[in-house]
VOBA-1610 file (N, C-alpha, C; in pm, whole numbers, padded with zeros to 5 digits, always signed):
BEGIN
Met+08360+06383+11598Met+08229+06338+11550Met+08141+06295+11669Glu+08039+06376+11700Glu+07963+06358+11821Glu+07904+06219+11840Ser+07861+06161+11727Ser+07789+06035+11738Ser+07883+05915+11739Leu+08016+05937+11733Leu+08112+05825+11727Leu+08106+05744+11850Ala+08108+05806+11967Ala+08108+05726+12094Ala+07986+05641+12104Lys+07874+05692+12064Lys+07750+05618+12068Lys+07753+05501+11967Ala+07812+05527+11851Ala+07821+05421+11751Ala+07912+05309+11799Ile+08023+05341+11863Ile+08113+05242+11918Ile+08042+05158+12026Gln+07969+05226+12111Gln+07902+05156+12222Gln+07798+05055+12160Met+07725+05102+12061Met+07619+05015+12003Met+07685+04897+11932Arg+07794+04917+11863Arg+07863+04806+11798Arg+07916+04702+11896Lys+07969+04746+12005Lys+08024+04657+12110Lys+07908+04583+12176Gln+07796+04645+12198Gln+07683+04579+12254Gln+07630+04469+12160Tyr+07620+04503+12034Tyr+07577+04406+11934Tyr+07677+04287+11922Leu+07808+04320+11930Leu+07907+04218+11926Leu+07893+04121+12045Asp+07865+04174+12164Asp+07838+04094+12283Asp+07721+04000+12262Ile+07616+04052+12201Ile+07498+03969+12174Ile+07528+03854+12078Leu+07605+03889+11974Leu+07636+03788+11870Leu+07728+03675+11918Thr+07811+03709+12020Thr+07907+03616+12072Thr+07864+03551+12201Glu+07738+03564+12234Glu+07691+03494+12352Glu+07700+03341+12339Pro+07732+03271+12446Pro+07743+03123+12437Pro+07613+03062+12388Gly+07628+02967+12299Gly+07510+02895+12247Gly+07439+02965+12131Lys+07496+03079+12088Lys+07435+03152+11971Lys+07452+03064+11849Pro+07348+03034+11775Pro+07360+02953+11653Pro+07447+03017+11546Asp+07530+02939+11476Asp+07620+02994+11375Asp+07542+02999+11243Thr+07474+03109+11219Thr+07401+03132+11101Thr+07467+03234+11008Pro+07432+03238+10879Pro+07487+03340+10791Pro+07459+03482+10840Met+07344+03502+10900Met+07311+03636+10949Met+07404+03674+11061Arg+07440+03576+11151Arg+07528+03601+11262Arg+07666+03641+11206Thr+07716+03561+11107Thr+07844+03583+11053Thr+07854+03721+10989Glu+07749+03760+10914Glu+07751+03893+10849Glu+07745+04004+10957Gly+07671+03978+11064Gly+07668+04072+11171Gly+07804+04094+11241Leu+07875+03982+11257Leu+08008+03990+11318Leu+08104+04064+11230Val+08101+04035+11100Val+08189+04108+11004Val+08154+04256+11011Glu+08029+04293+11017Glu+07990+04431+11019Glu+08042+04500+11143Cys+08035+04430+11256Cys+08082+04486+11384Cys+08232+04512+11379Trp+08310+04403+11345Trp+08456+04417+11343Trp+08502+04522+11236Phe+08438+04529+11127Phe+08478+04625+11028Phe+08453+04769+11080Ser+08335+04785+11137Ser+08299+04920+11187Ser+08392+04961+11299Leu+08420+04868+11393Leu+08504+04900+11505Leu+08645+04935+11455Gly+08689+04870+11345Gly+08817+04907+11290Gly+08821+05050+11246Leu+08715+05093+11176Leu+08705+05230+11125Leu+08705+05329+11243Tyr+08626+05298+11346Tyr+08613+05389+11461Tyr+08751+05402+11530Asn+08815+05287+11554Asn+08944+05290+11621Asn+09050+05361+11541His+09051+05339+11413His+09149+05405+11332His+09129+05556+11331Trp+09004+05600+11327Trp+08970+05741+11332Trp+09024+05807+11456Gln+09023+05730+11566Gln+09070+05780+11696Gln+09219+05763+11719Gly+09290+05715+11611Gly+09430+05700+11625Gly+09481+05569+11678Glu+09391+05473+11705Glu+09422+05342+11754Glu+09448+05244+11637Glu+09557+05266+11562Glu+09577+05197+11440Glu+09605+05046+11459Glu+09678+05008+11561Glu+09705+04865+11583Glu+09574+04789+11622Val+09494+04853+11704Val+09367+04800+11741Val+09278+04787+11616Ala+09280+04888+11533Ala+09200+04886+11412Ala+09240+04774+11323Arg+09373+04753+11301Arg+09417+04640+11221Arg+09370+04508+11270Ala+09375+04494+11401Ala+09330+04361+11460Ala+09179+04344+11434Asp+09099+04451+11442Asp+08955+04442+11413Asp+08936+04400+11264Trp+09013+04461+11173Trp+08996+04429+11035Trp+09042+04289+10999Val+09142+04239+11073Val+09183+04101+11051Val+09071+04007+11089Gln+09001+04036+11196Gln+08886+03957+11236Gln+08780+03960+11127Ala+08748+04078+11076Ala+08643+04091+10970Ala+08681+04010+10845Ala+08807+04024+10805Ala+08848+03952+10683Ala+08852+03803+10701Ser+08894+03758+10817Ser+08899+03615+10849Ser+08761+03551+10845Leu+08670+03615+10911Leu+08529+03566+10918Leu+08467+03560+10776Ser+08496+03664+10702Ser+08442+03674+10564Ser+08499+03565+10477Gln+08629+03540+10489Gln+08692+03439+10408Gln+08631+03300+10432Ala+08612+03266+10558Ala+08555+03134+10590Ala+08410+03126+10540Tyr+08337+03235+10548Tyr+08197+03235+10508Tyr+08188+03223+10353Ile+08262+03303+10283Ile+08253+03300+10137Ile+08303+03174+10079Glu+08415+03115+10135Glu+08466+02991+10088Glu+08361+02876+10111Arg+08284+02889+10215Arg+08179+02786+10240Arg+08064+02795+10142Glu+08036+02919+10100Glu+07922+02946+10010Glu+07956+02919+09866Leu+08078+02938+09826Leu+08115+02934+09683Leu+08075+02804+09609Pro+08092+02688+09670Pro+08065+02561+09591Pro+07919+02551+09547Thr+07828+02615+09617Thr+07684+02605+09581Thr+07622+02735+09532Leu+07710+02835+09516Leu+07662+02971+09473Leu+07618+02965+09325Thr+07506+03027+09296Thr+07459+03036+09158Thr+07467+03179+09111Ser+07468+03190+08980Ser+07466+03325+08921Ser+07355+03414+08965Glu+07239+03352+08982Glu+07121+03432+09026Glu+07138+03488+09163Arg+07219+03427+09248Arg+07242+03473+09385Arg+07370+03549+09406Ala+07457+03549+09308Ala+07593+03602+09323Ala+07597+03748+09370Ser+07508+03833+09311Ser+07511+03971+09348Ser+07477+04001+09494Asn+07415+03900+09562Asn+07383+03918+09704Asn+07512+03916+09790Tyr+07623+03875+09734Tyr+07745+03858+09811Tyr+07847+03966+09785Asp+07821+04057+09694Asp+07927+04154+09659Asp+07957+04254+09765Arg+07855+04290+09841Arg+07879+04389+09949Arg+07970+04328+10060Leu+07943+04203+10090Leu+08023+04134+10194Leu+08166+04117+10144Ser+08187+04076+10020Ser+08317+04050+09968Ser+08394+04182+09951Arg+08325+04292+09910Arg+08395+04420+09903Arg+08436+04469+10041Lys+08353+04451+10140Lys+08389+04492+10276Lys+08510+04406+10322Ala+08509+04276+10287Ala+08621+04188+10323Ala+08749+04232+10254Ala+08738+04273+10131Ala+08853+04321+10055Ala+08915+04444+10118Leu+08829+04536+10159Leu+08881+04657+10222Leu+08943+04623+10360Ala+08874+04534+10433Ala+08930+04493+10568Ala+09069+04426+10550Ala+09081+04343+10452Ala+09208+04273+10433Ala+09315+04372+10387Ala+09279+04463+10297Ala+09375+04565+10253Ala+09416+04653+10370Leu+09321+04700+10447Leu+09352+04795+10559Leu+09428+04726+10672Ser+09427+04598+10675Ser+09504+04521+10779Ser+09633+04473+10723Gly+09670+04516+10599Gly+09797+04478+10541Gly+09803+04350+10473Gln+09686+04288+10439Gln+09681+04155+10376Gln+09648+04175+10227Glu+09734+04237+10152Glu+09705+04274+10013Glu+09671+04153+09925Ser+09736+04046+09943Ser+09709+03927+09860Ser+09570+03876+09881Leu+09530+03873+10006Leu+09391+03829+10039Leu+09289+03938+09988Ala+09329+04062+09998Ala+09242+04170+09948Ala+09217+04152+09799Arg+09321+04121+09725Arg+09303+04101+09579Arg+09212+03984+09551Thr+09217+03876+09634Thr+09126+03763+09621Thr+08984+03807+09637Phe+08962+03891+09740Phe+08824+03938+09770Phe+08781+04036+09662Phe+08869+04121+09610Phe+08832+04213+09504Phe+08796+04130+09380Ser+08862+04022+09353Ser+08828+03936+09240Ser+08688+03881+09256His+08659+03832+09380His+08527+03782+09411His+08420+03891+09387Thr+08447+04014+09438Thr+08352+04123+09425Thr+08331+04158+09283Glu+08438+04163+09203Glu+08422+04195+09060Glu+08330+04099+08991Arg+08337+03973+09026Arg+08247+03874+08963Arg+08110+03882+09020Phe+08097+03883+09153Phe+07967+03882+09218Phe+07883+04002+09175Ser+07948+04120+09165Ser+07877+04245+09134Ser+07832+04244+08985Thr+07889+04146+08911Thr+07847+04135+08770Thr+07749+04021+08755Gly+07713+03951+08861Gly+07620+03840+08855Gly+07691+03713+08804Leu+07819+03702+08829Leu+07895+03582+08789Leu+07957+03518+08912Val+07974+03385+08903Val+08036+03314+09017Val+08180+03283+08986Thr+08207+03216+08874Thr+08343+03180+08837Thr+08409+03275+08742Gly+08330+03354+08667Gly+08383+03439+08565Gly+08389+03374+08429His+08359+03246+08424His+08361+03173+08295His+08220+03161+08238Glu+08120+03205+08306Glu+07983+03205+08248Glu+07977+03297+08131Glu+07882+03263+08036Glu+07875+03346+07916Glu+07822+03485+07945Arg+07730+03497+08039Arg+07668+03627+08074Arg+07596+03608+08207Pro+07561+03721+08276Pro+07486+03712+08393Pro+07349+03649+08372Ala+07304+03565+08468Ala+07174+03500+08454Ala+07059+03595+08472Asp+07082+03700+08560Asp+06979+03795+08589Asp+07032+03941+08589Pro+07036+04000+08471Pro+07092+04136+08457Pro+07024+04238+08553Gly+06895+04225+08569Gly+06822+04315+08657Gly+06875+04317+08798Ala+06936+04203+08843Ala+06983+04193+08982Ala+07114+04276+09004Val+07189+04307+08898Val+07311+04377+08913Val+07307+04519+08866Leu+07199+04557+08795Leu+07186+04695+08752Leu+07087+04765+08845Asp+07128+04776+08971Asp+07039+04837+09068Asp+07026+04983+09051Ser+06920+05045+09092Ser+06895+05187+09067Ser+06972+05281+09167Met+07056+05225+09249Met+07145+05305+09333Met+07290+05293+09284Gly+07314+05217+09180Gly+07448+05203+09124Gly+07548+05129+09211Ile+07501+05054+09315Ile+07586+04995+09412Ile+07670+04885+09345His+07606+04792+09273His+07676+04684+09209His+07773+04730+09100Pro+07731+04818+09008Pro+07825+04865+08907Pro+07950+04933+08968Leu+07927+05017+09073Leu+08040+05087+09133Leu+08125+04992+09206Ser+08071+04887+09268Ser+08152+04789+09335Ser+08247+04720+09233Arg+08191+04691+09114Arg+08271+04635+09009Arg+08381+04724+08961Val+08346+04853+08939Val+08445+04951+08889Val+08554+04962+08988Tyr+08523+04977+09119Tyr+08625+04994+09215Tyr+08718+04873+09228Ser+08655+04752+09217Ser+08733+04629+09228Ser+08826+04615+09108Leu+08780+04647+08990Leu+08863+04636+08870Leu+08977+04734+08877Ile+08957+04858+08926Ile+09063+04956+08940Ile+09167+04903+09035Arg+09122+04847+09148Arg+09215+04790+09249Arg+09294+04673+09192Leu+09237+04600+09099Leu+09301+04490+09040Leu+09386+04527+08921Gly+09382+04652+08881Gly+09462+04701+08766Gly+09408+04663+08633Arg+09277+04634+08626Arg+09215+04592+08502Arg+09122+04701+08453Leu+09168+04780+08350Leu+09086+04889+08303Leu+09017+04860+08172Ser+09048+04746+08112Ser+08982+04710+07985Ser+08996+04560+07965Gly+08936+04509+07849Gly+08949+04368+07824Gly+08847+04278+07891Phe+08728+04330+07914Phe+08624+04247+07981Phe+08488+04285+07926His+08390+04201+07955His+08250+04235+07914His+08179+04302+08028Gly+08070+04367+07993Gly+07992+04432+08093Gly+07848+04459+08043Leu+07760+04483+08137Leu+07622+04525+08103Leu+07622+04674+08073Ile+07593+04711+07951Ile+07606+04850+07910Ile+07476+04902+07854Phe+07441+05029+07882Phe+07328+05090+07822Phe+07377+05160+07691Pro+07354+05100+07576Pro+07409+05159+07449Pro+07347+05292+07412Glu+07224+05315+07460Glu+07158+05447+07429Glu+07123+05513+07561Ala+07157+05643+07570Ala+07131+05715+07695Ala+06983+05725+07727Ser+06901+05716+07620Ser+06758+05727+07639Ser+06687+05595+07670Ser+06770+05490+07674Ser+06709+05351+07692Ser+06760+05295+07823Asp+06671+05220+07892Asp+06708+05148+08011Asp+06734+04998+07981Glu+06748+04965+07853Glu+06770+04828+07812Glu+06924+04803+07800Ala+06980+04720+07885Ala+07126+04699+07887Ala+07158+04572+07804Ile+07279+04577+07745Ile+07325+04459+07672Ile+07462+04419+07723Trp+07496+04294+07706Trp+07624+04235+07751Trp+07726+04239+07635Ile+07822+04329+07645Ile+07917+04344+07537Ile+08059+04370+07594Gln+08156+04370+07505Gln+08293+04402+07539Gln+08296+04551+07570Thr+08361+04587+07682Thr+08367+04725+07724Thr+08496+04752+07805Asp+08504+04867+07863Asp+08617+04901+07948Asp+08562+04976+08074Ile+08658+05028+08150Ile+08623+05091+08278Ile+08534+05213+08254His+08552+05281+08143His+08467+05397+08117His+08324+05358+08086Gly+08308+05247+08014Gly+08169+05196+07991Gly+08101+05160+08121Leu+08177+05101+08212Leu+08112+05062+08342Leu+08080+05184+08425Leu+08163+05289+08421Leu+08131+05411+08492Leu+08003+05477+08436Glu+07992+05475+08304Glu+07871+05531+08241Glu+07750+05448+08280Thr+07767+05317+08290Thr+07657+05227+08336Thr+07612+05265+08479Ala+07711+05288+08564Ala+07680+05325+08704Ala+07605+05454+08707Glu+07644+05550+08628Glu+07576+05681+08621Glu+07433+05664+08568His+07417+05574+08471His+07281+05555+08413His+07194+05492+08521Cys+07248+05399+08603Cys+07168+05337+08712Cys+07132+05440+08810Leu+07217+05534+08843Leu+07186+05641+08938Leu+07081+05732+08881Ala+07089+05759+08746Ala+06982+05841+08684Ala+06846+05777+08697Ile+06844+05644+08678Ile+06717+05567+08697Ile+06667+05589+08840Gly+06759+05579+08936Gly+06721+05597+09078Gly+06663+05736+09102Arg+06723+05835+09044Arg+06668+05971+09054Arg+06529+05979+08999Arg+06510+05920+08883Arg+06372+05921+08826Arg+06270+05848+08909Glu+06319+05751+08982Glu+06225+05677+09070Glu+06211+05744+09206Gly+06280+05858+09221Gly+06262+05934+09348Gly+06346+05884+09464Leu+06448+05804+09435Leu+06534+05759+09544Leu+06624+05872+09595Lys+06641+05883+09727Lys+06716+05992+09784Lys+06852+05945+09839Ser+06875+05815+09848Ser+06997+05764+09913Ser+07107+05729+09820Phe+07103+05785+09699Phe+07211+05757+09602Phe+07322+05856+09616Ala+07311+05956+09700Ala+07411+06061+09703Ala+07550+06016+09733Ile+07567+05922+09830Ile+07697+05872+09870Ile+07764+05811+09757Glu+07693+05728+09682Glu+07750+05658+09566Glu+07793+05759+09458Thr+07708+05858+09436Thr+07736+05962+09335Thr+07871+06032+09361Arg+07901+06055+09487Arg+08024+06130+09524Arg+08150+06054+09483Leu+08139+05922+09473Leu+08262+05840+09439Leu+08302+05855+09293Ile+08206+05883+09202Ile+08236+05874+09059Ile+08342+05977+09013Pro+08335+06103+09053Pro+08441+06192+09009Pro+08580+06151+09050Leu+08590+06093+09170Leu+08718+06048+09226Leu+08770+05931+09135Leu+08685+05838+09106Leu+08723+05723+09027Leu+08763+05767+08885Arg+08691+05862+08830Arg+08728+05915+08696Arg+08862+05976+08695Ala+08892+06056+08801Ala+09020+06128+08811Ala+09134+06023+08829Leu+09110+05920+08907Leu+09210+05820+08926Leu+09239+05742+08798Val+09133+05704+08727Val+09150+05634+08602Val+09230+05718+08501Ala+09200+05846+08499Ala+09275+05930+08405Ala+09426+05928+08434Val+09458+05925+08563Val+09603+05917+08595Val+09662+05785+08558Leu+09587+05678+08590Leu+09635+05543+08558Leu+09654+05518+08407Glu+09570+05590+08328Glu+09577+05576+08182Glu+09677+05679+08121Gly+09740+05760+08206Gly+09840+05854+08157Gly+09777+05977+08091Arg+09650+06005+08121Arg+09582+06119+08059Arg+09564+06231+08158Gly+09571+06210+08287Gly+09541+06312+08385Gly+09656+06329+08481Ala+09645+06438+08560Ala+09750+06475+08655Ala+09716+06421+08794Ala+09816+06375+08862Ala+09797+06325+09001Ala+09736+06430+09089Glu+09769+06555+09066Glu+09718+06667+09147Glu+09568+06672+09141Glu+09509+06645+09024Glu+09366+06650+09009Glu+09304+06533+09086Ala+09367+06417+09082Ala+09313+06302+09162Ala+09323+06330+09313Arg+09430+06396+09354Arg+09441+06429+09495Arg+09330+06526+09538Lys+09305+06623+09454Lys+09196+06718+09485Lys+09062+06646+09493Ala+09042+06550+09399Ala+08918+06476+09402Ala+08905+06389+09525Leu+09019+06338+09578Leu+09015+06258+09701Leu+08979+06346+09824Val+09041+06465+09826Val+09011+06562+09936Val+08863+06599+09934Thr+08810+06628+09820Thr+08666+06662+09808Thr+08584+06544+09851Tyr+08617+06426+09814Tyr+08541+06306+09853Tyr+08548+06287+10005Glu+08663+06301+10064Glu+08675+06283+10207Glu+08597+06389+10282Arg+08601+06511+10233Arg+08527+06622+10298Arg+08376+06612+10283Ser+08333+06522+10199Ser+08183+06507+10182Ser+08126+06418+10291Ile+08207+06372+10385Ile+08152+06299+10495Ile+08066+06392+10582Arg+07941+06362+10595Arg+07851+06457+10667Arg+07779+06387+10784Asp+07784+06251+10789Asp+07716+06180+10894Asp+07779+06042+10904Met+07727+05957+10998Met+07791+05829+11022Met+07778+05735+10897Ala+07670+05752+10826Ala+07656+05672+10705Ala+07759+05705+10606Gly+07786+05831+10587Gly+07892+05875+10494Gly+08029+05833+10543Phe+08049+05844+10673Phe+08181+05801+10726Phe+08202+05652+10703Tyr+08102+05572+10723Tyr+08116+05426+10705Tyr+08146+05393+10562Tyr+08091+05465+10467Tyr+08109+05432+10325Tyr+08238+05498+10270Ile+08266+05620+10309Ile+08372+05697+10248Ile+08509+05677+10311Tyr+08514+05673+10443Tyr+08643+05666+10514Tyr+08729+05548+10471Pro+08672+05421+10468Pro+08761+05310+10425Pro+08811+05322+10283Val+08731+05384+10192Val+08777+05402+10059Val+08893+05500+10052Val+08886+05607+10130Val+08995+05702+10134Val+09125+05635+10187Leu+09111+05560+10294Leu+09230+05491+10351Leu+09284+05393+10251Asp+09196+05316+10185Asp+09244+05218+10093Asp+09314+05277+09971Leu+09256+05382+09909Leu+09319+05441+09795Leu+09454+05505+09823Lys+09465+05569+09941Lys+09592+05626+09976Lys+09701+05519+09986Ala+09662+05401+10040Ala+09762+05295+10061Ala+09789+05223+09929Ala+09689+05206+09845Ala+09701+05129+09722Ala+09772+05208+09612Phe+09753+05342+09611Phe+09812+05425+09506Phe+09888+05541+09568Pro+09998+05508+09640Pro+10072+05612+09705Pro+10134+05714+09612Thr+10174+05672+09490Thr+10234+05769+09397Thr+10132+05866+09343Val+10008+05828+09352Val+09899+05919+09302Val+09853+06016+09416Phe+09833+05952+09532Phe+09765+06030+09636Phe+09862+06086+09744Thr+09992+06068+09728Thr+10086+06130+09822Thr+10167+06230+09747Ala+10149+06358+09788Ala+10215+06469+09714Ala+10369+06458+09738
//
């Protein structure tokens, strides 16, 4: 990948800036550090430096853990969805560095945050519009987290009961209802002329194939084909950053499915 060396150089330069002596410890700095360590882990793993990559991901997970634990006591439902990207990245970093217990904690956080919930005991999200984004990011984060946690049913979700309506309701649903919600959100994005939903769209066939296997309805071979298709859809650094960690995580989390 021609732009990989440049991306590594830029991340290291940004890391140097963030770790300069006297740099104030702000949320933006913490998120920047997590981003740097997570990215460097991906780049190093791609180049075969697996031990170095694991050390990078340990750093990303550790920083995220301290940050999220500090924010949780005062986090509100209205703000929860702002944290699901960070917690999902932390979950992947923990999983890829061999810290599966910590990864499950982060996936649990992500599942709630992407639903607009803090504790999971709230009656419903305070701001449904904040979690039904037109790029499907929050719904897909929830779907992925629930699959990783082994929860395919027995929960509530924001669902579009009618394909022709953009009015969502909070009802009992399952993983299929959430996948349909994600697709509806992406359809809204297309109607609004958004062009950056393509990466998210590529994930849905893979998740559907995996769910079919987990429910005993589908063949592992179909899921493996879907994973290969997903991995081969990497076309640029943005795709690499989004797709590559998912591929690595699914192979490790579901070896009986994705290892022939």
